[in-house]
N, C-alpha and C positions, 0 to 999 in steps of 0.2 A: 373833449369839453363841449364841442358843438352838439354832439348827440345828446348830452345831458341837458343842455339848454333847450333843445327841441322837445325833450321828454317833459320838461317843466311846462313848456308851451302847451303841449297836448293835455297835460293834467289840468291846467287852468281852463283850457277849452272845454274839457269834459265837465268840470265843475259848472262853468257858465251854461253849457247846453243842458245839463241835467236840471238845474234849477230854473231854466227858461220855461220848463213845463208848468211852472207856477202861472204863466200867462193863460194857459189852457184852463187851469183850475179856476182862475179869476173869472174868465169868460163864462164858464159853466155856472159858477156860483152866483154871479151877478144876474145872469139870465134866469136862473131858477128863482132867485129872490124876487125879481121883477114880476115873474109869473105868479108866484105865491102871494105877493103883496097886493097886486092890482087885479088879479083874476080870482084867486081863492080868498082874498081878504085875510091872509094869515102872515103878517110880517114877522120877522125874527130879529130879536135885538142883537144876537151874537154875530150876524152876518157882516156888519160894518167892521167889527174888530178883526174878523177873519180876513176880510179884504185888505185891511191895512197890513196885517202880518204877512200875507202872501206877497203883496207888492213890495214890502220892505225886504223880504227874503230875496226876491228876484233882483232888486236894486243892489243890495249889498254884495251878493255873490257874483254880480256881473263885473265887478271892479277888476279882478285879476284877469278875467277873460278879455276885457277891453284893453288892458295894459299889454297883454300878450300879443294883441293884434295892432299895437301902436295906434289905438283908436280914440284915445282921450283928446279932447279939444285943447288946442294950444292958444294961449292968449297973445303970443308974440307973432304978429303978421310977418315980421322980417325973418323968422326962423327958417322958413322954407328956402330962402335965398342964400343961406350960409352953406359953406362946404361941410361935408359930413364930419370931418374932424372937429370943426368949430361947434357943430350941433352936439356932438358927443361931449365936448368939454362943458357946454352949458347944461346938458342933461345930467352929467355926473355931479356937477356942483349942486344942482337943485335936489337931486336924489339924496345926497349926503346931508345937506343943510335942512331940508324940509321933509322929504318923503320918509326917510328912515326914522327920525324922531317921532313924527306924527303917527306912522303906522305901528311902531312899537308901543307907543302910548295907547293907541286904539285897542290893540290886541290885549295888552296887560289890563287896562281898565275894563274892557269888555268881558274878560274872563272873571274878574272879581265881581262885576255887575251881574253876570249870569249866575255865578255861584251863590250870591246873596239872594237872587230871585228863586233859585232852586231850594234854598234852605227854608224859605217861608212858603214854598209852593204858591208863588204869586199868580194871581188871576187878573183878568181884565175887569175894569169897573163897569159892569153891565148887569142888566136884569137877568141875563143868561150868560154868566161869566165863562170865559175860556181860559185854560192854563196858558200863562204867559212865559214861563221860564224856558220851554223848549225853543221859542222864537229868539230869546235873548242869547242863546248859545250861537246863533248865526253871527253875532258881532265878532267874537274871537275867531270863528271859522273864516269869516271874510278877511279879518286882519292877517291871519296866518297865510292864507293863499296870496293875498296882496304882497305880503312881506317876501314870500318865496319868489314870486314873479318879479318883484322889484330888485331883488338881489341878482336875478338873471339879467335884468336890464342894465344893472350896474356893470356886470361882466361884459355885456355887449358894448357899453360905452368905452370901456378900457380897450377892448379889441379894436373898436373903430378908431380910437386915438392912435393906436399903434399901426394899424393897416391903412388908415385913410378912407375906409369905406365901411358901411354898415354890414354886419354879418347877416346871413339869411335867417328868416323866422317862419313859423307855421303860417300858412295862408288860409283864409276862410272867405266867407261871403263878403263881397264888397259892393259898394254902390256902383250903379251902372255908369260908365264913362261913355257918353254919347259919341264923342269923337272917335274913341277906340272902336266902338261898335260899328260906326260907319266904315272904318278901315277894314274891319273883319269881313263885312258883307259887300265891300267894294261899292259903296254908295257915295255919291257926291251931292253937294248942296243943290246943284243944278237939277239932279234927278228928283230930289224932293220937291223942288219948286214946280217942276213939270207935272209931277203927280198931283200936287195941290191944284194946279190949273185944271187938270182933267176932272178932278172931283168937283170943283166949283162949277165947271161947265155942265156936268151931269146933274148937279143939284138945280142949276138954273133951268134946265130943260124939264125937270120933274115939277 
């Protein structure tokens, strides 16, 4: 079971990292449009629509990736003080009451929405229209990946309730913990203060 859960984690990670390249596309597209608009005096009406679609694609497909890393922001400040079993009970309740109905509805409605868009070959409302229906298929894709990852998280909640501790998950890039970094390089606060004094003294002499 654990190997299956980790495989789903890896799949969600792959989806997130693949569509993260949209950020590169956005950067190049915006840079090119700025150059074309202000240097060549040749603006393009379709660029704004393309930017919105790229950003929307990246945002929607990041959901399952973030969930697989347990990276979504929690509104309850007390959650971190609870025992793992209590955390799992809270998570399981919320997954069943809110997550599953919401994501199933998103996936179902998104599929119908995308199908209707494809049927009429929907385009953007622009002087230079772009096809809109391929982008709308991102909605059910994001819903399916979120639903799959959510089911994995539900299994993890059940395992935690039984075992009293959270099972392992795929690790990825995390924010730098300054205190842990200090421990790794064996640096104390006193060392940093001494270094600051040396730098200030040198700047004073300069």
